[in-house]
Biopython code that builds the backbone (N, CA, C, O; Angstrom):
import numpy as np
from Bio.PDB.StructureBuilder import StructureBuilder

atoms = [
    (1, "MET", "N", (-53.019, -30.209, 64.554)),
    (1, "MET", "CA", (-53.207, -29.411, 63.449)),
    (1, "MET", "C", (-53.008, -27.869, 63.803)),
    (1, "MET", "O", (-53.222, -27.488, 64.953)),
    (2, "ALA", "N", (-52.592, -26.976, 62.797)),
    (2, "ALA", "CA", (-52.097, -25.880, 63.112)),
    (2, "ALA", "C", (-52.440, -25.007, 61.906)),
    (2, "ALA", "O", (-52.670, -25.635, 60.872)),
    (3, "ARG", "N", (-52.513, -23.740, 61.848)),
    (3, "ARG", "CA", (-52.862, -22.740, 60.678)),
    (3, "ARG", "C", (-51.499, -22.567, 60.026)),
    (3, "ARG", "O", (-50.475, -22.340, 60.670)),
    (4, "TYR", "N", (-51.558, -22.694, 58.679)),
    (4, "TYR", "CA", (-50.499, -22.387, 57.771)),
    (4, "TYR", "C", (-50.815, -21.334, 56.657)),
    (4, "TYR", "O", (-51.865, -21.401, 56.018)),
    (5, "GLY", "N", (-49.879, -20.361, 56.440)),
    (5, "GLY", "CA", (-50.201, -19.326, 55.418)),
    (5, "GLY", "C", (-49.555, -19.885, 54.132)),
    (5, "GLY", "O", (-48.406, -20.327, 54.144)),
    (6, "ILE", "N", (-50.331, -19.856, 53.009)),
    (6, "ILE", "CA", (-49.886, -20.188, 51.921)),
    (6, "ILE", "C", (-49.317, -18.882, 51.135)),
    (6, "ILE", "O", (-50.000, -17.915, 50.796)),
    (7, "ILE", "N", (-47.815, -19.071, 50.900)),
    (7, "ILE", "CA", (-47.211, -17.467, 50.519)),
    (7, "ILE", "C", (-46.916, -17.692, 48.936)),
    (7, "ILE", "O", (-46.432, -18.689, 48.400)),
    (8, "GLU", "N", (-47.297, -16.622, 48.417)),
    (8, "GLU", "CA", (-46.980, -16.379, 46.926)),
    (8, "GLU", "C", (-46.598, -14.981, 46.776)),
    (8, "GLU", "O", (-47.145, -14.096, 47.434)),
    (9, "ASN", "N", (-45.600, -14.740, 45.859)),
    (9, "ASN", "CA", (-44.910, -13.352, 45.640)),
    (9, "ASN", "C", (-45.074, -12.552, 47.183)),
    (9, "ASN", "O", (-45.749, -11.532, 47.326)),
    (10, "ASN", "N", (-44.469, -13.097, 48.068)),
    (10, "ASN", "CA", (-44.282, -12.379, 49.279)),
    (10, "ASN", "C", (-45.509, -12.012, 49.856)),
    (10, "ASN", "O", (-45.483, -11.063, 50.638)),
    (11, "LYS", "N", (-46.802, -12.687, 49.583)),
    (11, "LYS", "CA", (-48.082, -12.274, 50.466)),
    (11, "LYS", "C", (-48.706, -13.756, 50.836)),
    (11, "LYS", "O", (-48.495, -14.804, 50.223)),
    (12, "VAL", "N", (-49.420, -13.587, 51.848)),
    (12, "VAL", "CA", (-50.213, -14.729, 52.386)),
    (12, "VAL", "C", (-51.409, -14.681, 51.231)),
    (12, "VAL", "O", (-52.187, -13.732, 51.130)),
    (13, "LYS", "N", (-51.430, -15.771, 50.438)),
    (13, "LYS", "CA", (-52.624, -15.963, 49.396)),
    (13, "LYS", "C", (-53.670, -16.524, 49.936)),
    (13, "LYS", "O", (-54.775, -16.135, 49.559)),
    (14, "ASP", "N", (-53.572, -17.581, 50.955)),
    (14, "ASP", "CA", (-54.608, -18.334, 51.345)),
    (14, "ASP", "C", (-54.163, -19.111, 52.663)),
    (14, "ASP", "O", (-52.966, -19.381, 52.756)),
    (15, "ILE", "N", (-54.988, -19.477, 53.649)),
    (15, "ILE", "CA", (-54.813, -19.971, 54.924)),
    (15, "ILE", "C", (-55.494, -21.435, 55.005)),
    (15, "ILE", "O", (-56.671, -21.669, 54.729)),
    (16, "ILE", "N", (-54.522, -22.388, 55.441)),
    (16, "ILE", "CA", (-54.977, -23.692, 55.606)),
    (16, "ILE", "C", (-55.018, -24.210, 57.158)),
    (16, "ILE", "O", (-54.371, -23.568, 57.985)),
    (17, "ILE", "N", (-55.638, -25.162, 57.499)),
    (17, "ILE", "CA", (-55.570, -25.841, 58.582)),
    (17, "ILE", "C", (-54.782, -27.294, 58.250)),
    (17, "ILE", "O", (-55.251, -27.979, 57.342)),
    (18, "ALA", "N", (-53.737, -27.713, 58.885)),
    (18, "ALA", "CA", (-53.271, -28.801, 58.510)),
    (18, "ALA", "C", (-52.370, -29.332, 59.536)),
    (18, "ALA", "O", (-52.088, -28.597, 60.482)),
    (19, "ASN", "N", (-51.861, -30.567, 59.469)),
    (19, "ASN", "CA", (-50.974, -31.117, 60.391)),
    (19, "ASN", "C", (-49.511, -30.922, 59.717)),
    (19, "ASN", "O", (-49.367, -30.372, 58.625)),
    (20, "ALA", "N", (-48.428, -31.444, 60.507)),
    (20, "ALA", "CA", (-47.168, -30.911, 60.182)),
    (20, "ALA", "C", (-46.517, -31.766, 59.107)),
    (20, "ALA", "O", (-45.581, -31.347, 58.426)),
    (21, "GLU", "N", (-47.049, -32.985, 58.977)),
    (21, "GLU", "CA", (-46.914, -34.082, 57.713)),
    (21, "GLU", "C", (-47.237, -33.414, 56.552)),
    (21, "GLU", "O", (-46.445, -33.363, 55.611)),
    (22, "PHE", "N", (-48.440, -32.840, 56.526)),
    (22, "PHE", "CA", (-49.159, -32.609, 55.253)),
    (22, "PHE", "C", (-48.400, -31.188, 54.856)),
    (22, "PHE", "O", (-48.213, -30.920, 53.669)),
    (23, "ALA", "N", (-48.026, -30.407, 55.778)),
    (23, "ALA", "CA", (-47.408, -28.940, 55.653)),
    (23, "ALA", "C", (-45.995, -29.426, 54.958)),
    (23, "ALA", "O", (-45.540, -28.778, 54.016)),
    (24, "GLU", "N", (-45.414, -30.435, 55.394)),
    (24, "GLU", "CA", (-44.007, -30.591, 54.942)),
    (24, "GLU", "C", (-44.247, -31.388, 53.332)),
    (24, "GLU", "O", (-43.290, -31.467, 52.561)),
    (25, "SER", "N", (-45.342, -31.833, 53.031)),
    (25, "SER", "CA", (-45.290, -32.330, 51.443)),
    (25, "SER", "C", (-46.346, -31.292, 50.609)),
    (25, "SER", "O", (-46.923, -31.536, 49.549)),
    (26, "TYR", "N", (-46.404, -30.218, 51.320)),
    (26, "TYR", "CA", (-47.558, -29.415, 50.469)),
    (26, "TYR", "C", (-46.534, -28.893, 49.261)),
    (26, "TYR", "O", (-45.343, -28.784, 49.553)),
    (27, "GLU", "N", (-46.893, -28.626, 48.156)),
    (27, "GLU", "CA", (-46.077, -28.225, 46.914)),
    (27, "GLU", "C", (-45.791, -26.877, 47.077)),
    (27, "GLU", "O", (-44.716, -26.532, 46.588)),
    (28, "LYS", "N", (-46.518, -25.923, 47.685)),
    (28, "LYS", "CA", (-45.913, -24.284, 47.653)),
    (28, "LYS", "C", (-45.696, -24.208, 49.228)),
    (28, "LYS", "O", (-46.053, -24.898, 50.182)),
    (29, "GLU", "N", (-44.925, -23.015, 49.053)),
    (29, "GLU", "CA", (-44.387, -22.413, 50.499)),
    (29, "GLU", "C", (-45.390, -22.164, 51.604)),
    (29, "GLU", "O", (-46.213, -21.261, 51.451)),
    (30, "LEU", "N", (-45.383, -22.966, 52.812)),
    (30, "LEU", "CA", (-46.379, -22.757, 53.727)),
    (30, "LEU", "C", (-45.350, -22.274, 54.874)),
    (30, "LEU", "O", (-44.188, -22.655, 55.022)),
    (31, "ILE", "N", (-46.027, -21.393, 55.603)),
    (31, "ILE", "CA", (-45.511, -20.693, 56.685)),
    (31, "ILE", "C", (-46.465, -21.073, 58.013)),
    (31, "ILE", "O", (-47.669, -20.850, 57.881)),
    (32, "LEU", "N", (-45.973, -21.662, 59.347)),
    (32, "LEU", "CA", (-46.646, -21.609, 60.209)),
    (32, "LEU", "C", (-47.193, -20.320, 60.784)),
    (32, "LEU", "O", (-46.406, -19.402, 61.013)),
    (33, "LEU", "N", (-48.299, -20.204, 60.997)),
    (33, "LEU", "CA", (-48.868, -18.977, 61.417)),
    (33, "LEU", "C", (-49.088, -19.023, 62.916)),
    (33, "LEU", "O", (-50.090, -19.664, 63.234)),
    (34, "GLU", "N", (-48.458, -18.546, 63.821)),
    (34, "GLU", "CA", (-48.436, -18.632, 65.219)),
    (34, "GLU", "C", (-49.201, -17.487, 65.737)),
    (34, "GLU", "O", (-49.323, -17.431, 66.960)),
    (35, "ASP", "N", (-49.765, -16.518, 64.982)),
    (35, "ASP", "CA", (-50.392, -15.481, 65.535)),
    (35, "ASP", "C", (-51.776, -15.533, 64.681)),
    (35, "ASP", "O", (-51.774, -15.645, 63.455)),
    (36, "ASP", "N", (-52.899, -15.445, 65.426)),
    (36, "ASP", "CA", (-54.489, -15.539, 64.816)),
    (36, "ASP", "C", (-54.650, -14.344, 63.849)),
    (36, "ASP", "O", (-55.313, -14.337, 62.812)),
    (37, "LEU", "N", (-54.031, -13.485, 64.299)),
    (37, "LEU", "CA", (-54.186, -12.005, 63.734)),
    (37, "LEU", "C", (-53.970, -12.031, 62.121)),
    (37, "LEU", "O", (-54.643, -11.456, 61.266)),
    (38, "ILE", "N", (-52.919, -12.805, 61.971)),
    (38, "ILE", "CA", (-52.483, -12.740, 60.559)),
    (38, "ILE", "C", (-53.394, -13.366, 59.550)),
    (38, "ILE", "O", (-53.796, -14.528, 59.602)),
    (39, "LYS", "N", (-53.704, -12.419, 58.559)),
    (39, "LYS", "CA", (-54.798, -13.076, 57.629)),
    (39, "LYS", "C", (-54.584, -13.079, 56.196)),
    (39, "LYS", "O", (-53.566, -12.481, 55.850)),
    (40, "ILE", "N", (-55.131, -13.486, 55.471)),
    (40, "ILE", "CA", (-55.026, -13.325, 53.644)),
    (40, "ILE", "C", (-54.744, -11.786, 53.501)),
    (40, "ILE", "O", (-55.525, -10.925, 53.904)),
    (41, "GLY", "N", (-53.355, -11.494, 52.789)),
    (41, "GLY", "CA", (-53.228, -10.238, 51.986)),
    (41, "GLY", "C", (-52.206, -9.650, 52.935)),
    (41, "GLY", "O", (-51.799, -8.514, 52.696)),
    (42, "TYR", "N", (-51.730, -10.339, 54.035)),
    (42, "TYR", "CA", (-50.432, -9.914, 54.688)),
    (42, "TYR", "C", (-49.242, -9.993, 53.892)),
    (42, "TYR", "O", (-49.098, -11.010, 53.214)),
    (43, "ASP", "N", (-48.375, -9.111, 53.855)),
    (43, "ASP", "CA", (-46.878, -9.314, 53.408)),
    (43, "ASP", "C", (-46.124, -10.191, 54.307)),
    (43, "ASP", "O", (-46.227, -10.184, 55.533)),
    (44, "TYR", "N", (-45.277, -11.029, 53.538)),
    (44, "TYR", "CA", (-44.379, -11.721, 54.250)),
    (44, "TYR", "C", (-42.849, -11.557, 53.706)),
    (44, "TYR", "O", (-42.489, -12.167, 52.699)),
    (45, "ILE", "N", (-42.086, -10.812, 54.332)),
    (45, "ILE", "CA", (-40.900, -10.393, 53.608)),
    (45, "ILE", "C", (-39.794, -10.633, 54.738)),
    (45, "ILE", "O", (-39.933, -10.114, 55.845)),
    (46, "ASP", "N", (-38.626, -11.482, 54.410)),
    (46, "ASP", "CA", (-37.643, -11.642, 55.245)),
    (46, "ASP", "C", (-37.902, -12.420, 56.669)),
    (46, "ASP", "O", (-37.178, -12.260, 57.652)),
    (47, "GLY", "N", (-38.978, -13.234, 56.633)),
    (47, "GLY", "CA", (-39.531, -13.957, 57.562)),
    (47, "GLY", "C", (-40.344, -12.955, 58.603)),
    (47, "GLY", "O", (-40.541, -13.343, 59.754)),
    (48, "VAL", "N", (-40.764, -11.786, 58.210)),
    (48, "VAL", "CA", (-41.597, -11.046, 58.808)),
    (48, "VAL", "C", (-42.975, -10.825, 58.312)),
    (48, "VAL", "O", (-43.129, -10.661, 57.101)),
    (49, "PHE", "N", (-44.005, -10.802, 59.118)),
    (49, "PHE", "CA", (-45.447, -10.442, 58.688)),
    (49, "PHE", "C", (-45.776, -9.032, 58.792)),
    (49, "PHE", "O", (-45.580, -8.467, 59.868)),
    (50, "SER", "N", (-46.276, -8.366, 57.754)),
    (50, "SER", "CA", (-46.784, -6.969, 58.022)),
    (50, "SER", "C", (-47.906, -6.796, 57.160)),
    (50, "SER", "O", (-48.168, -7.604, 56.269)),
    (51, "TYR", "N", (-48.715, -5.566, 57.437)),
    (51, "TYR", "CA", (-49.897, -5.491, 56.578)),
    (51, "TYR", "C", (-50.077, -3.972, 56.335)),
    (51, "TYR", "O", (-50.116, -3.171, 57.269)),
    (52, "THR", "N", (-50.182, -3.625, 55.067)),
    (52, "THR", "CA", (-50.302, -2.489, 54.611)),
    (52, "THR", "C", (-51.876, -2.414, 53.724)),
    (52, "THR", "O", (-52.403, -3.190, 52.928)),
    (53, "GLU", "N", (-52.322, -0.994, 54.345)),
    (53, "GLU", "CA", (-53.794, -0.821, 53.854)),
    (53, "GLU", "C", (-53.717, -0.448, 52.784)),
    (53, "GLU", "O", (-52.958, 0.490, 52.542)),
    (54, "PRO", "N", (-54.535, -1.098, 51.683)),
    (54, "PRO", "CA", (-54.522, -0.625, 50.254)),
    (54, "PRO", "C", (-54.699, 0.874, 50.063)),
    (54, "PRO", "O", (-55.290, 1.590, 50.871)),
    (55, "PRO", "N", (-54.180, 1.262, 49.011)),
    (55, "PRO", "CA", (-54.460, 2.755, 48.928)),
    (55, "PRO", "C", (-55.771, 3.255, 48.657)),
    (55, "PRO", "O", (-56.368, 2.684, 47.743)),
    (56, "ILE", "N", (-56.390, 4.246, 49.276)),
    (56, "ILE", "CA", (-57.818, 4.876, 49.197)),
    (56, "ILE", "C", (-58.068, 5.330, 47.990)),
    (56, "ILE", "O", (-57.349, 6.186, 47.475)),
    (57, "THR", "N", (-58.982, 4.880, 47.465)),
    (57, "THR", "CA", (-59.286, 5.575, 45.925)),
    (57, "THR", "C", (-60.038, 7.026, 46.260)),
    (57, "THR", "O", (-60.577, 7.322, 47.326)),
    (58, "GLU", "N", (-59.927, 7.864, 45.043)),
    (58, "GLU", "CA", (-60.686, 9.044, 45.046)),
    (58, "GLU", "C", (-62.083, 9.142, 45.243)),
    (58, "GLU", "O", (-62.614, 10.078, 45.841)),
    (59, "GLU", "N", (-62.741, 8.084, 44.693)),
    (59, "GLU", "CA", (-64.155, 7.755, 45.006)),
    (59, "GLU", "C", (-64.373, 7.402, 46.559)),
    (59, "GLU", "O", (-65.233, 8.071, 47.132)),
    (60, "GLN", "N", (-63.710, 6.453, 47.281)),
    (60, "GLN", "CA", (-63.822, 6.099, 48.741)),
    (60, "GLN", "C", (-63.543, 7.415, 49.420)),
    (60, "GLN", "O", (-64.223, 7.687, 50.409)),
    (61, "ALA", "N", (-62.667, 8.222, 49.026)),
    (61, "ALA", "CA", (-62.383, 9.447, 49.790)),
    (61, "ALA", "C", (-63.327, 10.398, 49.743)),
    (61, "ALA", "O", (-63.481, 11.133, 50.719)),
    (62, "LYS", "N", (-64.078, 10.530, 48.648)),
    (62, "LYS", "CA", (-65.200, 11.397, 48.414)),
    (62, "LYS", "C", (-66.414, 10.936, 49.439)),
    (62, "LYS", "O", (-67.093, 11.618, 50.207)),
    (63, "GLN", "N", (-66.425, 9.803, 49.213)),
    (63, "GLN", "CA", (-67.623, 9.210, 50.158)),
    (63, "GLN", "C", (-67.424, 9.344, 51.652)),
    (63, "GLN", "O", (-68.367, 9.616, 52.394)),
    (64, "TRP", "N", (-66.131, 9.142, 52.109)),
    (64, "TRP", "CA", (-65.854, 9.613, 53.467)),
    (64, "TRP", "C", (-66.083, 10.962, 53.714)),
    (64, "TRP", "O", (-66.829, 11.289, 54.637)),
    (65, "ARG", "N", (-65.518, 11.815, 52.983)),
    (65, "ARG", "CA", (-65.702, 13.315, 53.192)),
    (65, "ARG", "C", (-67.127, 13.478, 53.118)),
    (65, "ARG", "O", (-67.523, 14.156, 54.066)),
    (66, "ASN", "N", (-67.957, 13.144, 52.418)),
    (66, "ASN", "CA", (-69.315, 13.380, 52.096)),
    (66, "ASN", "C", (-70.123, 12.960, 53.564)),
    (66, "ASN", "O", (-71.028, 13.620, 54.074)),
    (67, "SER", "N", (-69.611, 11.829, 54.033)),
    (67, "SER", "CA", (-70.206, 11.251, 55.390)),
    (67, "SER", "C", (-69.894, 12.092, 56.606)),
    (67, "SER", "O", (-70.657, 12.276, 57.554)),
    (68, "GLU", "N", (-68.469, 12.660, 56.435)),
    (68, "GLU", "CA", (-68.131, 13.557, 57.403)),
    (68, "GLU", "C", (-68.866, 14.752, 57.562)),
    (68, "GLU", "O", (-69.149, 15.170, 58.685)),
    (69, "LEU", "N", (-69.190, 15.323, 56.545)),
    (69, "LEU", "CA", (-69.769, 16.735, 56.177)),
    (69, "LEU", "C", (-71.487, 16.487, 56.701)),
    (69, "LEU", "O", (-72.143, 17.372, 57.252)),
    (70, "GLN", "N", (-71.962, 15.218, 56.417)),
    (70, "GLN", "CA", (-73.128, 15.094, 56.851)),
    (70, "GLN", "C", (-73.374, 14.842, 58.192)),
    (70, "GLN", "O", (-74.405, 15.233, 58.739)),
    (71, "THR", "N", (-72.196, 13.993, 58.968)),
    (71, "THR", "CA", (-72.345, 13.866, 60.246)),
    (71, "THR", "C", (-72.195, 15.261, 61.141)),
    (71, "THR", "O", (-72.766, 15.430, 62.218)),
    (72, "THR", "N", (-71.335, 16.212, 60.508)),
    (72, "THR", "CA", (-71.190, 17.522, 61.336)),
    (72, "THR", "C", (-72.111, 18.511, 60.999)),
    (72, "THR", "O", (-72.100, 19.612, 61.549)),
    (73, "ASP", "N", (-73.070, 18.134, 59.959)),
    (73, "ASP", "CA", (-74.108, 19.155, 59.670)),
    (73, "ASP", "C", (-74.812, 20.186, 61.040)),
    (73, "ASP", "O", (-74.892, 21.408, 61.163)),
    (74, "ARG", "N", (-75.164, 19.253, 61.767)),
    (74, "ARG", "CA", (-75.766, 19.782, 63.138)),
    (74, "ARG", "C", (-74.982, 20.680, 63.888)),
    (74, "ARG", "O", (-75.429, 21.683, 64.446)),
    (75, "ILE", "N", (-73.595, 20.244, 63.898)),
    (75, "ILE", "CA", (-72.580, 21.255, 64.787)),
    (75, "ILE", "C", (-72.646, 22.523, 63.897)),
    (75, "ILE", "O", (-72.736, 23.600, 64.485)),
    (76, "ALA", "N", (-72.612, 22.512, 62.576)),
    (76, "ALA", "CA", (-72.538, 23.942, 61.890)),
    (76, "ALA", "C", (-73.587, 24.643, 62.153)),
    (76, "ALA", "O", (-73.442, 25.865, 62.187)),
    (77, "GLN", "N", (-74.757, 24.134, 62.377)),
    (77, "GLN", "CA", (-76.106, 24.804, 62.579)),
    (77, "GLN", "C", (-76.345, 25.091, 64.384)),
    (77, "GLN", "O", (-77.444, 25.467, 64.792)),
    (78, "THR", "N", (-75.479, 24.918, 65.085)),
    (78, "THR", "CA", (-75.581, 24.952, 66.376)),
    (78, "THR", "C", (-74.628, 26.114, 66.885)),
    (78, "THR", "O", (-73.481, 25.871, 67.260)),
    (79, "PRO", "N", (-75.194, 27.448, 66.874)),
    (79, "PRO", "CA", (-74.232, 28.620, 67.324)),
    (79, "PRO", "C", (-73.493, 28.351, 68.664)),
    (79, "PRO", "O", (-72.322, 28.724, 68.732)),
    (80, "ASP", "N", (-74.040, 27.762, 69.700)),
    (80, "ASP", "CA", (-73.394, 27.426, 70.967)),
    (80, "ASP", "C", (-72.571, 26.061, 71.283)),
    (80, "ASP", "O", (-72.155, 25.631, 72.359)),
    (81, "TYR", "N", (-72.473, 25.491, 69.863)),
    (81, "TYR", "CA", (-71.588, 24.093, 70.003)),
    (81, "TYR", "C", (-70.359, 24.413, 70.459)),
    (81, "TYR", "O", (-69.809, 25.428, 70.032)),
    (82, "ALA", "N", (-69.765, 23.625, 71.362)),
    (82, "ALA", "CA", (-68.504, 23.848, 71.846)),
    (82, "ALA", "C", (-67.331, 23.523, 70.767)),
    (82, "ALA", "O", (-67.304, 22.491, 70.097)),
    (83, "ASN", "N", (-66.331, 24.603, 70.703)),
    (83, "ASN", "CA", (-65.371, 24.431, 69.825)),
    (83, "ASN", "C", (-66.004, 24.713, 68.316)),
    (83, "ASN", "O", (-65.402, 24.193, 67.377)),
    (84, "ARG", "N", (-66.869, 25.293, 68.108)),
    (84, "ARG", "CA", (-67.633, 25.331, 66.727)),
    (84, "ARG", "C", (-66.783, 25.748, 65.722)),
    (84, "ARG", "O", (-66.649, 25.171, 64.643)),
    (85, "ASP", "N", (-66.123, 26.897, 66.124)),
    (85, "ASP", "CA", (-65.162, 27.560, 65.092)),
    (85, "ASP", "C", (-64.316, 26.570, 64.294)),
    (85, "ASP", "O", (-64.141, 26.533, 63.076)),
    (86, "ALA", "N", (-63.767, 25.676, 65.372)),
    (86, "ALA", "CA", (-62.692, 24.592, 64.837)),
    (86, "ALA", "C", (-63.347, 23.716, 63.816)),
    (86, "ALA", "O", (-62.856, 23.424, 62.726)),
    (87, "TRP", "N", (-64.537, 23.318, 64.294)),
    (87, "TRP", "CA", (-65.751, 22.324, 63.472)),
    (87, "TRP", "C", (-65.891, 23.028, 62.271)),
    (87, "TRP", "O", (-65.893, 22.315, 61.268)),
    (88, "ILE", "N", (-66.016, 24.327, 62.084)),
    (88, "ILE", "CA", (-66.558, 24.944, 60.884)),
    (88, "ILE", "C", (-65.273, 25.116, 59.948)),
    (88, "ILE", "O", (-65.453, 25.248, 58.737)),
    (89, "THR", "N", (-64.008, 25.118, 60.469)),
    (89, "THR", "CA", (-62.648, 25.179, 59.540)),
    (89, "THR", "C", (-62.552, 23.682, 59.185)),
    (89, "THR", "O", (-62.164, 23.403, 58.051)),
    (90, "TYR", "N", (-62.866, 22.695, 60.040)),
    (90, "TYR", "CA", (-62.603, 21.300, 59.633)),
    (90, "TYR", "C", (-63.699, 21.184, 58.348)),
    (90, "TYR", "O", (-63.311, 20.792, 57.247)),
    (91, "ARG", "N", (-64.886, 21.506, 58.557)),
    (91, "ARG", "CA", (-65.883, 21.428, 57.202)),
    (91, "ARG", "C", (-65.277, 21.967, 56.112)),
    (91, "ARG", "O", (-65.239, 21.312, 55.070)),
    (92, "GLN", "N", (-64.692, 23.287, 56.192)),
    (92, "GLN", "CA", (-64.047, 23.809, 55.058)),
    (92, "GLN", "C", (-62.882, 23.003, 54.433)),
    (92, "GLN", "O", (-62.784, 22.711, 53.242)),
    (93, "GLU", "N", (-62.082, 22.715, 55.349)),
    (93, "GLU", "CA", (-60.918, 21.895, 54.944)),
    (93, "GLU", "C", (-61.331, 20.497, 54.142)),
    (93, "GLU", "O", (-60.623, 19.942, 53.302)),
    (94, "LEU", "N", (-62.618, 20.064, 54.585)),
    (94, "LEU", "CA", (-63.115, 18.699, 54.097)),
    (94, "LEU", "C", (-63.771, 19.299, 52.676)),
    (94, "LEU", "O", (-63.460, 18.653, 51.676)),
    (95, "ARG", "N", (-64.422, 20.166, 52.521)),
    (95, "ARG", "CA", (-64.761, 20.705, 51.145)),
    (95, "ARG", "C", (-63.549, 20.932, 50.018)),
    (95, "ARG", "O", (-63.578, 20.605, 48.832)),
    (96, "ASP", "N", (-62.526, 21.561, 50.719)),
    (96, "ASP", "CA", (-61.303, 21.763, 49.955)),
    (96, "ASP", "C", (-60.337, 20.749, 49.519)),
    (96, "ASP", "O", (-59.568, 20.830, 48.562)),
    (97, "TRP", "N", (-60.502, 19.626, 50.483)),
    (97, "TRP", "CA", (-59.706, 18.474, 50.373)),
    (97, "TRP", "C", (-59.247, 17.874, 48.918)),
    (97, "TRP", "O", (-58.081, 17.628, 48.611)),
    (98, "PRO", "N", (-60.415, 17.687, 48.074)),
    (98, "PRO", "CA", (-60.355, 17.113, 46.838)),
    (98, "PRO", "C", (-59.421, 18.049, 45.915)),
    (98, "PRO", "O", (-58.902, 17.495, 44.945)),
    (99, "SER", "N", (-59.163, 19.417, 46.129)),
    (99, "SER", "CA", (-58.323, 20.049, 45.276)),
    (99, "SER", "C", (-57.039, 20.241, 45.954)),
    (99, "SER", "O", (-56.225, 21.067, 45.541)),
    (100, "THR", "N", (-56.882, 19.683, 46.735)),
    (100, "THR", "CA", (-55.307, 19.679, 47.571)),
    (100, "THR", "C", (-54.177, 18.663, 46.946)),
    (100, "THR", "O", (-54.569, 17.597, 46.472)),
    (101, "ALA", "N", (-52.903, 18.958, 46.944)),
    (101, "ALA", "CA", (-52.079, 17.915, 46.566)),
    (101, "ALA", "C", (-51.885, 16.791, 46.977)),
    (101, "ALA", "O", (-51.413, 15.859, 46.327)),
    (102, "ASP", "N", (-52.321, 16.777, 48.373)),
    (102, "ASP", "CA", (-52.504, 15.423, 49.395)),
    (102, "ASP", "C", (-53.509, 14.673, 49.107)),
    (102, "ASP", "O", (-53.514, 13.551, 49.615)),
    (103, "PHE", "N", (-54.570, 15.044, 48.272)),
    (103, "PHE", "CA", (-55.651, 14.236, 47.856)),
    (103, "PHE", "C", (-55.416, 13.013, 47.169)),
    (103, "PHE", "O", (-54.842, 13.038, 46.080)),
    (104, "PRO", "N", (-55.813, 11.896, 47.704)),
    (104, "PRO", "CA", (-56.614, 11.493, 48.814)),
    (104, "PRO", "C", (-55.884, 10.854, 50.067)),
    (104, "PRO", "O", (-56.559, 10.378, 50.980)),
    (105, "GLU", "N", (-54.431, 10.846, 50.108)),
    (105, "GLU", "CA", (-53.720, 10.323, 51.073)),
    (105, "GLU", "C", (-53.806, 10.996, 52.277)),
    (105, "GLU", "O", (-53.966, 10.191, 53.195)),
    (106, "THR", "N", (-53.770, 11.980, 52.593)),
    (106, "THR", "CA", (-54.028, 12.691, 53.806)),
    (106, "THR", "C", (-55.187, 13.226, 54.295)),
    (106, "THR", "O", (-55.459, 14.347, 53.864)),
    (107, "LYS", "N", (-56.020, 12.683, 55.155)),
    (107, "LYS", "CA", (-57.438, 13.183, 55.384)),
    (107, "LYS", "C", (-57.109, 14.612, 56.370)),
    (107, "LYS", "O", (-56.051, 14.780, 56.976)),
    (108, "PRO", "N", (-58.083, 15.415, 56.366)),
    (108, "PRO", "CA", (-58.227, 16.386, 57.167)),
    (108, "PRO", "C", (-58.548, 15.947, 58.654)),
    (108, "PRO", "O", (-59.352, 15.045, 58.890)),
    (109, "SER", "N", (-57.869, 16.640, 59.642)),
    (109, "SER", "CA", (-57.964, 16.099, 61.124)),
    (109, "SER", "C", (-59.183, 16.705, 61.602)),
    (109, "SER", "O", (-59.555, 17.793, 61.164)),
    (110, "LYS", "N", (-59.911, 15.975, 62.595)),
    (110, "LYS", "CA", (-60.994, 16.362, 63.455)),
    (110, "LYS", "C", (-60.473, 17.260, 64.520)),
    (110, "LYS", "O", (-59.379, 17.069, 65.051)),
    (111, "PRO", "N", (-61.359, 18.356, 64.861)),
    (111, "PRO", "CA", (-61.038, 19.139, 66.058)),
    (111, "PRO", "C", (-61.226, 18.250, 67.213)),
    (111, "PRO", "O", (-62.031, 17.319, 67.185)),
    (112, "GLU", "N", (-60.487, 18.531, 68.233)),
    (112, "GLU", "CA", (-60.728, 17.713, 69.470)),
    (112, "GLU", "C", (-61.720, 18.261, 70.277)),
    (112, "GLU", "O", (-62.035, 17.707, 71.330)),
]
sb = StructureBuilder()
sb.init_structure("model")
sb.init_model(0)
sb.init_chain("A")
sb.init_seg("    ")
for serial, (resi, resn, name, xyz) in enumerate(atoms, 1):
    if name == "N":
        sb.init_residue(resn, " ", resi, " ")
    sb.init_atom(name, np.array(xyz, "f"), 0.0, 1.0, " ", f" {name:<3s}", serial, name[0])
structure = sb.get_structure()
C-alpha cells in the first residue's frame, strides 16, 4: 500500500492509499507520493510538486494587522521598552498599511 495523489488540472485534488495494481487501473491520473508532506492543493507541474500559499484577502490582512496592534499595545505604553521607537514606527506602518499600494501583499516588518 502506498499514498497516491489524484491529479486534476495540475493540482493534487485528493489522496488515496492503494496498492500498485489498483493505482494502475484507476481512471484518473495518479502519482505516487513519496513525500508525506505533499497534501491536497499542491501543484504538480512537469513532474514537480510545489505549494503556493493562496493570496491573502484584504479582510484577513486587516484581521492580522489588528491582532499585531493589539499584541504590541503594551510596548507602546512602556516608555523604557527596549527598541521602543522602532516598535512605535512599526505600529504606525501597520495603521498606514491598508492605504499603501502593496496592501495586502507585503506586510510591515517587525523590529528585531
